[in-house]
TORSE-254608 format. One line per field, with one value per residue: residue number from 0; residue in three letters; chain; x, y, z of N, C-alpha, C, CB in turn. Coordinates in nm, 4 decimals. Glycine has a CB too. Layout:
BEGIN
nr <- [NUM/...] $
rest <- [ALA/...] $
kette <- [A/...] $
neast <- [X/...] $
nnorth <- [Y/...] $
nup <- [Z/...] $
caeast <- [X/...] $
canorth <- [Y/...] $
caup <- [Z/...] $
ceast <- [X/...] $
cnorth <- [Y/...] $
cup <- [Z/...] $
cbeast <- [X/...] $
cbnorth <- [Y/...] $
cbup <- [Z/...] $
This chain:
BEGIN
nr <- [0/1/2/3/4/5/6/7/8/9/10/11/12/13/14/15/16/17/18/19/20/21/22/23/24/25/26/27/28/29/30/31/32/33/34/35/36/37/38/39/40/41/42/43/44/45/46/47/48/49/50/51/52/53/54/55/56/57/58/59/60/61/62/63/64/65/66/67/68/69/70/71/72/73/74/75/76/77/78/79/80/81/82/83/84/85/86/87/88/89/90/91/92/93/94/95/96/97/98/99/100/101/102/103/104/105/106/107/108/109/110/111/112/113/114/115/116/117/118/119/120/121/122/123/124/125/126/127/128/129/130/131/132/133/134/135/136/137/138/139/140/141/142/143/144/145/146/147/148/149] $
rest <- [UNK/UNK/UNK/UNK/UNK/UNK/UNK/UNK/UNK/UNK/UNK/UNK/UNK/UNK/UNK/UNK/UNK/UNK/UNK/UNK/UNK/UNK/UNK/UNK/UNK/UNK/UNK/UNK/UNK/UNK/UNK/UNK/UNK/UNK/UNK/UNK/UNK/UNK/UNK/UNK/UNK/UNK/UNK/UNK/UNK/UNK/UNK/UNK/UNK/UNK/UNK/UNK/UNK/UNK/UNK/UNK/UNK/UNK/UNK/UNK/UNK/UNK/UNK/UNK/UNK/UNK/UNK/UNK/UNK/UNK/UNK/UNK/UNK/UNK/UNK/UNK/UNK/UNK/UNK/UNK/UNK/UNK/UNK/UNK/UNK/UNK/UNK/UNK/UNK/UNK/UNK/UNK/UNK/UNK/UNK/UNK/UNK/UNK/UNK/UNK/UNK/UNK/UNK/UNK/UNK/UNK/UNK/UNK/UNK/UNK/UNK/UNK/UNK/UNK/UNK/UNK/UNK/UNK/UNK/UNK/UNK/UNK/UNK/UNK/UNK/UNK/UNK/UNK/UNK/UNK/UNK/UNK/UNK/UNK/UNK/UNK/UNK/UNK/UNK/UNK/UNK/UNK/UNK/UNK/UNK/UNK/UNK/UNK/UNK/UNK] $
kette <- [A/A/A/A/A/A/A/A/A/A/A/A/A/A/A/A/A/A/A/A/A/A/A/A/A/A/A/A/A/A/A/A/A/A/A/A/A/A/A/A/A/A/A/A/A/A/A/A/A/A/A/A/A/A/A/A/A/A/A/A/A/A/A/A/A/A/A/A/A/A/A/A/A/A/A/A/A/A/A/A/A/A/A/A/A/A/A/A/A/A/A/A/A/A/A/A/A/A/A/A/A/A/A/A/A/A/A/A/A/A/A/A/A/A/A/A/A/A/A/A/A/A/A/A/A/A/A/A/A/A/A/A/A/A/A/A/A/A/A/A/A/A/A/A/A/A/A/A/A/A] $
neast <- [1.4121/1.4369/1.3706/1.6195/1.5706/1.3115/1.1060/1.0858/0.8212/0.6315/0.3305/0.0447/-0.1982/-0.4502/-0.6685/-0.9318/-1.1599/-1.3256/-1.3047/-1.1313/-0.8398/-0.7780/-0.6071/-0.6172/-0.3915/-0.3055/-0.1874/-0.3737/-0.6123/-0.6562/-0.7371/-0.9737/-0.8926/-0.8214/-0.5876/-0.3848/-0.2216/0.1200/0.4517/0.7538/1.0482/1.3200/1.6691/1.8642/1.6890/1.4598/1.1902/0.9630/1.0213/1.0254/0.7569/0.6253/0.7147/0.6131/0.3309/0.2837/0.3543/0.1595/-0.0866/-0.0799/-0.0907/0.0338/0.1717/0.1829/0.3596/0.2766/0.2743/0.3790/0.1441/0.0811/0.2081/0.2580/0.2735/0.3244/0.3400/0.4178/0.4778/0.4864/0.5529/0.7644/0.7582/0.7885/0.6904/0.7284/0.5286/0.5030/0.2779/0.1820/0.0170/-0.1196/-0.1545/-0.3147/-0.1376/-0.1314/-0.2558/-0.4989/-0.7285/-0.6936/-0.8698/-0.7304/-0.4817/-0.2043/-0.0412/0.3053/0.4390/0.2431/0.1036/-0.0858/-0.4212/-0.6564/-0.7840/-0.9350/-1.1547/-1.2962/-1.5834/-1.6643/-1.8903/-1.8848/-1.6502/-1.7274/-1.8281/-1.6288/-1.3281/-1.0368/-0.7005/-0.4713/-0.6977/-0.7480/-0.7653/-1.0020/-1.0191/-0.7709/-0.8006/-1.0510/-1.0906/-0.9273/-0.6166/-0.3276/-0.0360/0.3041/0.5630/0.7699/1.0341/1.0383/1.1486/1.4192/1.4627/1.3995/1.6016/1.8304] $
nnorth <- [-2.1864/-1.9664/-1.6162/-1.3761/-1.1278/-0.8750/-0.7956/-0.4867/-0.2788/-0.0461/0.1385/0.2847/0.5091/0.5999/0.8277/0.9126/1.1217/1.0809/0.8078/0.5065/0.3575/0.0193/-0.2968/-0.6346/-0.8479/-1.1123/-1.3786/-1.5008/-1.4341/-1.5718/-1.5098/-1.3303/-1.1052/-0.7614/-0.4914/-0.1969/-0.0436/-0.1144/-0.2181/-0.4112/-0.2503/-0.1306/-0.1263/0.1754/0.3488/0.6112/0.6087/0.7323/0.7184/0.4394/0.3859/0.5227/0.3679/0.1095/0.1549/0.2388/0.0023/-0.1751/-0.0540/0.1203/0.3900/0.7245/0.8804/1.1170/1.0897/1.1449/1.2376/1.0066/0.7896/0.5623/0.2666/-0.0747/-0.4291/-0.7570/-1.0832/-1.4140/-1.6758/-1.9468/-1.9744/-1.8048/-1.5631/-1.2168/-0.8921/-0.5428/-0.2654/0.0523/0.3092/0.5601/0.8657/0.9539/1.1021/1.0989/1.1756/1.1294/0.9272/0.6592/0.4080/0.1517/-0.0975/-0.2832/-0.3019/-0.4798/-0.6246/-0.6334/-0.8331/-1.0125/-1.0371/-0.8600/-0.8814/-0.7472/-0.4152/-0.1520/0.1200/0.2085/0.3116/0.4442/0.2956/0.0717/-0.0505/-0.1806/-0.4155/-0.5859/-0.7816/-0.6609/-0.5475/-0.3365/-0.3341/-0.0709/0.0844/0.2281/0.4404/0.5631/0.6514/0.7886/0.9131/1.1002/1.0615/0.9850/1.1715/1.1641/1.3872/1.4363/1.4641/1.3232/1.0637/1.1139/1.2581/1.0587/0.8767/0.9832] $
nup <- [0.3705/0.6380/0.6704/0.7753/0.8653/0.8958/0.6117/0.4454/0.3532/0.1558/0.1401/-0.0268/0.0835/-0.0838/-0.1825/-0.4017/-0.5412/-0.3167/-0.2702/-0.1813/-0.3066/-0.3565/-0.3845/-0.5055/-0.4167/-0.4942/-0.6738/-0.9485/-0.8223/-0.5803/-0.3252/-0.1215/-0.0008/0.0320/-0.0145/0.0483/-0.2303/-0.3108/-0.2061/-0.1701/-0.0480/-0.2265/-0.1826/-0.1893/-0.3066/-0.2336/0.0120/-0.0959/-0.3733/-0.4055/-0.3459/-0.5530/-0.7735/-0.7099/-0.6971/-0.9593/-1.0996/-0.9990/-1.0509/-1.2675/-1.2310/-1.1763/-0.8932/-0.6163/-0.3374/0.0064/0.3532/0.6126/0.7588/0.9012/1.0606/1.0247/1.0961/0.9679/1.0697/1.0336/1.2133/1.1486/0.8716/0.8690/0.7452/0.7660/0.7732/0.7702/0.7332/0.5883/0.5716/0.3535/0.2913/-0.0251/-0.3542/-0.6737/-0.9681/-1.2336/-1.5063/-1.5474/-1.4287/-1.6238/-1.7904/-1.9454/-1.8385/-1.6920/-1.4182/-1.4159/-1.2748/-1.2247/-0.9858/-0.8641/-0.9228/-0.9426/-0.9251/-0.7528/-0.6707/-0.3603/-0.1860/0.1430/0.2296/0.0564/0.1401/0.3703/0.2794/0.1981/0.2592/0.4140/0.4852/0.6598/0.9436/1.0141/0.7837/0.6825/0.8710/0.8294/0.5672/0.5515/0.7897/1.0426/1.0122/1.2141/1.1620/1.0629/1.0221/0.7255/0.8169/1.0525/1.0736/1.0541/1.2900/1.4747/1.4299/1.5324] $
caeast <- [1.5010/1.3667/1.4402/1.6946/1.5218/1.1827/1.1003/1.0273/0.7323/0.5678/0.1960/-0.0215/-0.3374/-0.4757/-0.8087/-0.9624/-1.3034/-1.3930/-1.2946/-0.9990/-0.7899/-0.7230/-0.5715/-0.6154/-0.2532/-0.2872/-0.1895/-0.4943/-0.7255/-0.6779/-0.7862/-1.0676/-0.8360/-0.7780/-0.4887/-0.3383/-0.1155/0.2572/0.5309/0.8865/1.1414/1.4493/1.7762/1.9196/1.5833/1.3849/1.0583/0.8724/1.0495/0.9780/0.6113/0.5883/0.7406/0.5199/0.1951/0.2807/0.3524/0.0373/-0.2103/-0.0637/-0.1099/0.1434/0.1268/0.2693/0.3527/0.2688/0.3315/0.3565/0.0249/0.0602/0.3091/0.1983/0.3594/0.2636/0.4378/0.3659/0.5855/0.4905/0.6290/0.8806/0.7411/0.7757/0.6953/0.6938/0.4712/0.4895/0.1670/0.1923/-0.0906/-0.0734/-0.2577/-0.2905/-0.0892/-0.1446/-0.3026/-0.6336/-0.7362/-0.7212/-0.9056/-0.6343/-0.3560/-0.1632/0.0748/0.4149/0.4778/0.1288/0.0572/-0.2116/-0.5164/-0.7694/-0.7658/-1.0680/-1.1818/-1.4035/-1.6437/-1.6712/-1.9953/-1.8391/-1.5466/-1.7925/-1.8698/-1.5130/-1.2246/-0.9161/-0.6032/-0.5047/-0.8335/-0.7593/-0.7653/-1.1057/-0.9811/-0.6594/-0.8464/-1.1690/-1.0907/-0.8167/-0.5057/-0.2107/0.0664/0.4410/0.6214/0.8786/1.1577/1.0245/1.2420/1.5524/1.4691/1.3977/1.7262/1.9415] $
canorth <- [-2.1048/-1.8568/-1.4874/-1.3349/-0.9966/-0.8421/-0.7282/-0.3538/-0.2463/0.0851/0.1287/0.4136/0.5357/0.6846/0.8670/0.9844/1.1500/1.0245/0.6627/0.4529/0.2582/-0.1041/-0.4001/-0.7748/-0.8832/-1.2568/-1.4332/-1.5742/-1.3990/-1.6822/-1.4612/-1.2184/-0.9995/-0.6410/-0.4131/-0.0746/-0.0742/-0.0912/-0.3400/-0.4143/-0.1391/-0.1668/-0.0405/0.2768/0.4408/0.6659/0.5490/0.7926/0.6608/0.3013/0.3864/0.5593/0.2514/0.0008/0.1914/0.2367/-0.1374/-0.2443/0.0125/0.2034/0.5299/0.8053/0.9395/1.2027/1.0437/1.2448/1.2001/0.8766/0.7945/0.4390/0.1608/-0.2031/-0.5429/-0.8883/-1.1850/-1.5505/-1.7588/-2.0781/-1.9659/-1.7190/-1.4359/-1.1034/-0.7697/-0.4149/-0.1837/0.1958/0.3616/0.7032/0.9261/0.9826/1.1507/1.0654/1.2862/1.0932/0.7943/0.6139/0.2630/0.0959/-0.2389/-0.3677/-0.3027/-0.6034/-0.6151/-0.7053/-0.9511/-1.1035/-1.0561/-0.7860/-0.9297/-0.6558/-0.2844/-0.0930/0.2253/0.1727/0.4133/0.3924/0.1925/-0.0478/-0.1157/-0.2678/-0.5387/-0.6661/-0.8084/-0.5840/-0.5311/-0.3482/-0.2971/0.0745/0.1561/0.3317/0.5568/0.6304/0.7142/0.8740/0.9790/1.1927/0.9748/1.0488/1.1912/1.1965/1.4727/1.3677/1.4677/1.2471/0.9515/1.1669/1.2897/0.9345/0.8035/1.0467] $
caup <- [0.4521/0.7052/0.6584/0.8939/0.9078/0.8336/0.4824/0.4560/0.2419/0.1608/0.0811/-0.0504/0.1203/-0.1985/-0.1997/-0.5254/-0.5483/-0.2001/-0.2660/-0.1498/-0.4007/-0.3001/-0.4818/-0.4645/-0.4504/-0.4867/-0.8095/-0.9894/-0.7379/-0.4863/-0.1970/-0.1272/0.0829/-0.0377/0.0602/-0.0168/-0.3261/-0.2673/-0.2009/-0.1108/-0.0646/-0.2836/-0.1304/-0.2780/-0.3516/-0.1207/0.0337/-0.1935/-0.5051/-0.4019/-0.3514/-0.6907/-0.8591/-0.6778/-0.7365/-1.1065/-1.1423/-0.9574/-1.0913/-1.3861/-1.1939/-1.1222/-0.7669/-0.5357/-0.1987/0.1116/0.4831/0.6762/0.8435/0.9777/1.0523/1.0613/1.0671/0.9503/1.1062/1.0343/1.2669/1.0837/0.7463/0.8889/0.6753/0.8571/0.6946/0.8315/0.6275/0.6115/0.4921/0.3253/0.2149/-0.1610/-0.4462/-0.8140/-1.0509/-1.3742/-1.5410/-1.5148/-1.4152/-1.7557/-1.7770/-2.0177/-1.7644/-1.6255/-1.3297/-1.4814/-1.1966/-1.2178/-0.8481/-0.8483/-1.0220/-0.9504/-0.8618/-0.7468/-0.5740/-0.2676/-0.0999/0.2808/0.2382/-0.0148/0.2213/0.4694/0.2112/0.1576/0.3597/0.3839/0.5926/0.8018/0.9829/1.0309/0.6551/0.6701/0.9511/0.7621/0.4442/0.5629/0.9188/1.0623/1.0503/1.2749/1.0605/1.0993/0.9193/0.6546/0.8955/1.1769/1.0770/1.0813/1.4321/1.5515/1.4082/1.6042] $
ceast <- [1.4217/1.4444/1.5106/1.6514/1.3878/1.2014/1.0334/0.9437/0.6732/0.4359/0.1318/-0.1649/-0.3806/-0.6254/-0.8237/-1.1137/-1.3811/-1.3883/-1.1496/-0.9601/-0.7304/-0.6936/-0.5892/-0.4808/-0.2268/-0.2943/-0.3149/-0.6130/-0.7579/-0.7338/-0.8844/-1.0184/-0.7829/-0.6774/-0.4543/-0.2274/0.0218/0.3328/0.6680/0.9730/1.2729/1.5554/1.8243/1.8176/1.5078/1.2524/0.9597/0.8947/1.0046/0.8262/0.5626/0.6024/0.6367/0.3777/0.1831/0.2730/0.2170/-0.0905/-0.2003/-0.0779/0.0211/0.0894/0.2297/0.2557/0.3521/0.3265/0.2958/0.2352/0.0042/0.1796/0.2426/0.3017/0.2751/0.3722/0.3689/0.4779/0.5980/0.5746/0.7587/0.8682/0.7133/0.7930/0.6518/0.6493/0.4564/0.3821/0.1829/0.0656/-0.0346/-0.1899/-0.2154/-0.2436/-0.1006/-0.1941/-0.4467/-0.6284/-0.7848/-0.7538/-0.8091/-0.5014/-0.3310/-0.0398/0.1882/0.4578/0.3628/0.0742/-0.0766/-0.3055/-0.6354/-0.7361/-0.9007/-1.0738/-1.3033/-1.4524/-1.6412/-1.7761/-1.9498/-1.7311/-1.6070/-1.8313/-1.7532/-1.4176/-1.0983/-0.8272/-0.5173/-0.6457/-0.8541/-0.7654/-0.8778/-1.0730/-0.8682/-0.7078/-0.9545/-1.1784/-0.9818/-0.6969/-0.3964/-0.1014/0.2013/0.4970/0.7350/1.0096/1.1524/1.1240/1.3819/1.5683/1.4746/1.5311/1.8418/1.9501] $
cnorth <- [-1.9875/-1.7270/-1.4507/-1.1988/-0.9687/-0.7743/-0.5922/-0.3268/-0.1077/0.0750/0.2670/0.4117/0.6438/0.7068/0.9436/0.9979/1.0775/0.8738/0.6211/0.3462/0.1396/-0.2012/-0.5374/-0.8269/-1.0321/-1.3130/-1.5174/-1.5467/-1.5044/-1.6381/-1.3478/-1.1000/-0.8847/-0.5655/-0.2863/-0.1102/-0.0375/-0.2214/-0.3166/-0.2950/-0.1927/-0.0723/0.0586/0.3736/0.4889/0.5915/0.6020/0.7340/0.5150/0.2962/0.4240/0.4386/0.1431/0.0326/0.1913/0.0926/-0.2029/-0.1824/0.0878/0.3518/0.5950/0.8743/1.0361/1.1536/1.1608/1.1912/1.0582/0.8874/0.6691/0.3458/0.0335/-0.3127/-0.6677/-0.9888/-1.3200/-1.6420/-1.8946/-2.0761/-1.8875/-1.5853/-1.3255/-0.9770/-0.6509/-0.3242/-0.0397/0.2478/0.5125/0.7495/0.9598/1.0374/1.1163/1.1910/1.2542/0.9518/0.7704/0.4620/0.2049/-0.0527/-0.3338/-0.3827/-0.4400/-0.5753/-0.6948/-0.8315/-1.0496/-1.1265/-0.9868/-0.8286/-0.8367/-0.5280/-0.2168/0.0176/0.1846/0.2956/0.3595/0.2814/0.0621/-0.1223/-0.2110/-0.4033/-0.6297/-0.6853/-0.7337/-0.5807/-0.4101/-0.2957/-0.1462/0.1510/0.2584/0.4573/0.6345/0.7093/0.8190/0.9481/1.0840/1.1110/1.0523/1.0588/1.2189/1.2820/1.3975/1.3646/1.3833/1.1324/0.9989/1.1984/1.1628/0.8616/0.8614/1.0015] $
cup <- [0.5106/0.6899/0.7889/0.9443/0.8393/0.6980/0.5058/0.3318/0.2639/0.0853/0.0736/0.0010/0.0218/-0.2159/-0.3301/-0.5346/-0.4382/-0.1895/-0.2473/-0.2508/-0.3249/-0.4135/-0.4197/-0.5108/-0.4295/-0.6273/-0.8326/-0.8987/-0.6343/-0.3525/-0.2184/-0.0449/-0.0042/0.0493/-0.0180/-0.1151/-0.2711/-0.2644/-0.1430/-0.1466/-0.1195/-0.2282/-0.2356/-0.3326/-0.2289/-0.1048/-0.0693/-0.3329/-0.5123/-0.4149/-0.4920/-0.7845/-0.8359/-0.7229/-0.8894/-1.1575/-1.1159/-1.0130/-1.2227/-1.3581/-1.1500/-0.9971/-0.7113/-0.3918/-0.1012/0.2410/0.5262/0.7676/0.9269/0.9573/1.1001/1.0381/1.0505/0.9820/1.1122/1.0827/1.1977/0.9564/0.7634/0.8192/0.7765/0.7748/0.7787/0.7179/0.6729/0.5165/0.4782/0.2539/0.0769/-0.2423/-0.5885/-0.8874/-1.1994/-1.3925/-1.5009/-1.4956/-1.5476/-1.7411/-1.8480/-1.9435/-1.7014/-1.5408/-1.3945/-1.4062/-1.1799/-1.0786/-0.8267/-0.9612/-1.0382/-0.8752/-0.8640/-0.6428/-0.4918/-0.1918/0.0428/0.2943/0.1719/0.0629/0.3243/0.4114/0.1741/0.2757/0.3188/0.5073/0.5621/0.8301/0.9916/0.8989/0.6414/0.7504/0.8851/0.6411/0.4659/0.6956/0.9246/1.1079/1.1229/1.1689/1.1236/0.9870/0.8501/0.7333/1.0218/1.1859/1.1097/1.2303/1.5170/1.5411/1.4887/1.7470] $
cbeast <- [1.6223/1.3455/1.3412/1.8426/1.6257/1.1008/1.0215/1.1370/0.6196/0.6604/0.1062/-0.0198/-0.3545/-0.4155/-0.8581/-0.9039/-1.3581/-1.5326/-1.3525/-0.9959/-0.6848/-0.8211/-0.4263/-0.7374/-0.1553/-0.3938/-0.0637/-0.4664/-0.8453/-0.5497/-0.6701/-1.2051/-0.7229/-0.8994/-0.3603/-0.2884/-0.1402/0.2609/0.5436/0.9558/1.1640/1.4457/1.8936/1.9884/1.4857/1.3600/1.0075/0.8911/1.1994/1.0227/0.5541/0.6765/0.8811/0.5212/0.1568/0.4062/0.4624/0.0296/-0.2527/-0.1630/-0.2134/0.1976/0.0977/0.2308/0.4699/0.1249/0.2851/0.4826/-0.0958/-0.0724/0.4380/0.0677/0.4640/0.2050/0.5054/0.3140/0.5641/0.3493/0.5440/1.0036/0.6264/0.8806/0.6072/0.8152/0.3363/0.6264/0.0297/0.3186/-0.1485/-0.0141/-0.2805/-0.4191/0.0557/-0.0134/-0.2154/-0.7367/-0.8306/-0.6004/-1.0440/-0.6087/-0.3570/-0.1347/0.0420/0.5335/0.5286/0.1663/0.1613/-0.1875/-0.5645/-0.8975/-0.6559/-1.1722/-1.2050/-1.3558/-1.7909/-1.7035/-2.1260/-1.7865/-1.4611/-1.9162/-1.9470/-1.4390/-1.1969/-0.9514/-0.5157/-0.4021/-0.8668/-0.6432/-0.7754/-1.2397/-0.9394/-0.5533/-0.8971/-1.2920/-1.0728/-0.8527/-0.4479/-0.1605/0.0280/0.5279/0.6728/0.9021/1.1894/0.8837/1.2417/1.5783/1.3489/1.2844/1.7616/1.9282] $
cbnorth <- [-2.0538/-1.8889/-1.3763/-1.3333/-0.8846/-0.7514/-0.8147/-0.2453/-0.3525/0.1971/0.0321/0.4482/0.5816/0.6232/0.9530/0.9104/1.1101/1.0667/0.6003/0.3952/0.3206/-0.1676/-0.3816/-0.8588/-0.8006/-1.3233/-1.5177/-1.7227/-1.3746/-1.7550/-1.4154/-1.2621/-1.0561/-0.5505/-0.4972/0.0295/-0.0007/-0.0244/-0.3995/-0.5380/-0.0640/-0.1614/-0.1255/0.2117/0.3717/0.8176/0.5780/0.9447/0.6713/0.2324/0.4840/0.6770/0.1956/-0.0270/0.3305/0.3076/-0.2155/-0.2465/0.1065/0.1632/0.5409/0.9109/0.8305/1.3568/0.9509/1.2892/1.2969/0.8298/0.8175/0.3688/0.1944/-0.2308/-0.5627/-0.9087/-1.1517/-1.5938/-1.7798/-2.1250/-1.9011/-1.7883/-1.4448/-1.1104/-0.7819/-0.3525/-0.2395/0.2712/0.3263/0.7344/1.0536/0.8552/1.3051/1.0066/1.3189/1.1101/0.6917/0.6541/0.2218/0.1173/-0.2606/-0.3100/-0.1935/-0.7163/-0.6688/-0.6136/-0.9087/-1.2334/-1.0027/-0.6298/-1.0673/-0.7210/-0.1972/-0.1995/0.3626/0.0650/0.4487/0.5067/0.2428/-0.0098/-0.0105/-0.1996/-0.5042/-0.5989/-0.9626/-0.4396/-0.6582/-0.2720/-0.3597/0.1250/0.0571/0.2766/0.5134/0.5283/0.6100/0.7918/0.8778/1.3052/0.9063/0.9686/1.3050/1.0673/1.6064/1.4344/1.6088/1.1930/0.8772/1.2932/1.3750/0.8438/0.8037/1.1961] $
cbup <- [0.3684/0.8544/0.6190/0.8640/0.8745/0.9261/0.3745/0.4736/0.2274/0.0999/0.1637/-0.2001/0.2754/-0.3249/-0.0797/-0.6516/-0.6853/-0.2004/-0.3941/-0.0072/-0.4950/-0.1967/-0.5316/-0.5256/-0.3663/-0.3945/-0.8351/-0.9917/-0.8221/-0.4636/-0.1079/-0.0781/0.1722/-0.0729/0.0877/0.0881/-0.4574/-0.1297/-0.3374/-0.1516/0.0699/-0.4397/-0.0816/-0.3904/-0.4544/-0.1399/0.1769/-0.1967/-0.5371/-0.2721/-0.2467/-0.7413/-0.8334/-0.5279/-0.6788/-1.1650/-1.0713/-0.8081/-0.9851/-1.4894/-1.0826/-1.2285/-0.6645/-0.5497/-0.1678/0.1325/0.5887/0.7562/0.7589/0.9351/1.1377/0.9793/1.1780/0.8045/1.2414/0.8919/1.4141/1.0514/0.6375/0.8413/0.5713/0.9743/0.5701/0.9129/0.5841/0.5905/0.5569/0.2396/0.2869/-0.2284/-0.4303/-0.8808/-1.0159/-1.4447/-1.4773/-1.6273/-1.2974/-1.8519/-1.8303/-2.1561/-1.6558/-1.7291/-1.1843/-1.4966/-1.0598/-1.2755/-0.7479/-0.8500/-0.9845/-0.8935/-0.9347/-0.7159/-0.6445/-0.1688/-0.1456/0.3790/0.1718/-0.1526/0.2922/0.5254/0.0868/0.0390/0.3741/0.3376/0.6098/0.8869/1.1154/1.1116/0.5425/0.7152/1.0917/0.7190/0.3509/0.5440/1.0308/1.1660/0.9275/1.4006/0.9677/1.1232/0.9804/0.5216/0.9326/1.1894/0.9439/0.9967/1.4726/1.5037/1.2610/1.6002] $
């Protein structure tokens, strides 16, 4: 059955000590593609609360979400999968990357911090992640959505 609307997801652009946190979100490591931690938005919770939950599940870290810095979409007409992703800057407020940690859903198989040089050696999406993390990303203030909705 094809979805009737796009799935909404939220992702963290999380820099720590000059490195960007990425995850391999493919069960059993079936892909070499890395992405920002995050996931599907659950109704009834704010974007920030959804991002806190997703990052905790995928990495074991506590974070403080910041401003929106990017919007992307993935659409695969063949499968019907369509996802709109909101990227927020974030910072770590607690926890460490524990090698014993396991994603409760078994989707994220690896988590790692990447320097700008190390990012050139791996495949990741979206292509603008280095600019978002290490450049000067365009930012929307938290109230921007409210202004756009009116």
